[in-house]
C-alpha angles and dihedrals in degrees: 000000000000090000089054093056092047090053093044091050090049091049092048091051091050090048092051094046094048091046091054094043098042100029101039116011098042096047090046091051092050091047090048093051090050088059094059108118110262093026099061096078091054096043100065116078122211133195087245090079106022112056135027110242110201111207129199119245140055091261090076134072115247118232125218116291115270127229090184126108106206133265085032125056133204145109128280094252089223118132133211091264092060110103093210090053091050090051092050092048092049091049092049091048092052093046093049093046090052094046094048097037096237135120116271091245089061093060108103121231095246089059091066103032128070122232120249092262094035089226103079111142094202132092132180119267086243092059091046091050094057090051095052099087093049094047092046092052094047098042097043091236122127118257088242091056092048090050089052090053090048089051091050090052093048123100145110146163104231101009132020112247140164119236103225096193093054090042093053090050089052089051089054092049093048096046 
């Protein structure tokens, strides 16, 4: 029995030490490093870059479809050989082509497929381009101005994408 109490006391001490180190000291150190001048501006996340925010109305750009059910995120786990998935993709393609006034073969793949997380705020420049005429009509901005706003919201490291959340905020500011 004495051996049990020794082991329990040792386990409790380890638990307390690791709780302080991992739960208090380490987060404080990371937070402190984020406050170093020059790093602070890059350390704070905003909803402008993290999550797609779909807005109601034709004056806004539409993000990728989402398979997520908030607060969780994730894909649908359905593959291209799944008949239900094929049906959903075909329905989305038809709906987007109708909404944007283009042929179904002009609807880019990212317009009909969800991202892995289901929360990606970025779309392809091709998907943004087919939305420009609708957004310009509904927002009262010229197509040229809307294309400028798309260009300003376009960037990327490995692939070129358009941040829909930032773009829709720019549409609001310009309208």
